[in-house]
N, C-alpha and C positions, 0 to 999 in steps of 0.2 A: 653512370657515368664518370665517376672519376675513378673507377676499377680499369676502363679502359685507358684513359690517359695516364692513368701508374702505367700501366700493361704496354703502352705506345710509347712512354719515355723512357722505360727498363727494356723495353727492346730495341729502342734506338742505342742507347749505353751499351748494351750486351754485343750489338751488331757492329758497332765502331769501334770495341776494343778486341773482339776476335778478329773485324779485319785488320787492325793495326798489327795483331800477332800474325797471321797468316798471310797477308798481303792480300792488293786488290784483284790480280789475277784468280787466286783460290775464292777469294772471296764470290766473284761473277759463277764458279763453276760450282760453289758448294749453294747457292741460290739457283742457277737455274737445276741440276739435277734433282734439288730436293723438291722444285717445282715439277720436274718431269714425275719422278717419283709416285709423287702425292698424285697430279692428274691422272697417271695410270694406274695408281690403287681406286680412285673414283671411278673411272670408267669401268673398272672390274669388280665394283661394290655390289649390283646387282647377284654377281653368283656367290661373293661372301655370304649375303642375304640368306639368300636359297640355302647355302652351307649351314649358317645358321639353325635353320629350320630345319633342315635334315637332322641335325643334332637333334633337335627338340621330338622330332616324331621318334627317333631309336632313345629316348630316353636318356640319354645323357646328357640334356640339357635340361633345365626348368625356364620356367619363361624368364627369369631374373636373368639367368645368365644368357639368354637369348636376346636380354635387351641392353643389357651390360657389353657385350660382345659387338652387337649391332651399332649401337651407338657409340662405342669407343673406335671401332675401326673406321666410320662417317668423321666424325669429326678429326680423327687422326689424318687420314686425308686431307682433310680442308686446312688445318693446320697445313700440313708439311708444303701444300701450296702457297700460303702467306709468304711474301718474304722477311726473312729473320732467325736468328739464329735460337731465339728465346719458342718463338712457334714451332720452329721444326724439331727442337729437341723434345717441348711436350706432344709432340703427334709422334712423334719416334716413338715415346715412350707410350702413347695410348695404341700403337701398332703393336706393340710389344708385349703389351696385357690382351691385347684380341689371340696374338698367338698361345700366350699363355695359357687361355681360357680353352684354348682348343687343345692344346698338347700336355700340357703339366699340369693344368688341373683336376682336382679329384673327379674320376669320372663314377657317377650316381648310379647304381643298378639299375635295372628295370624292374620296376615295381610290378610286383603279381600280385593276385587277388585269389585268396581261398574262404572260403567259407568258412568259418568258424561259429557256431552258434552261440558260442558262450564267452565270445570277445565284446567287450564295454561297446554299448553303441549298435549293436547290432539287433535285429529284430527276432529276438525272444520266443516271441510269442506264434509261430507258423506251426502248424497241424498237419501232418500228411494223413491224407485222407483217402479212401476206396472208394469208389461208385460202383455200386452192385444196381444192374439194371432188374426190376421185378416184375418187368412183363414180360417175361418169357413164361409161357403155359406149359407144363408140363403133365 
């Protein structure tokens, strides 16, 4: 509860400082445009989440990257809807983090499994057998 109050008063202070610097009209434009952008991102969130799972299916993301990208996208869109400069900056940072994960993060190669009987942890007690049927009367 204390953290929410600290966030609220910090948000109020920063928003008022920025509002006095850029003016009332530009503050209203900022708030309305960030709310519209956040709403648009939230409306497009099912497509973004499906894209995250498709990159997981192709082996480019592991499950931790899918989780990070999905949570960052949704939280960033929600923070952009909330009016205020601080929440807009945090939301924009989260959206940029999602873009970073998709565009610039190290793409993991698709793992390929090949059988190596001498690899540690593999079953080395496999015996290759051939079954000969002796019921053949000659």
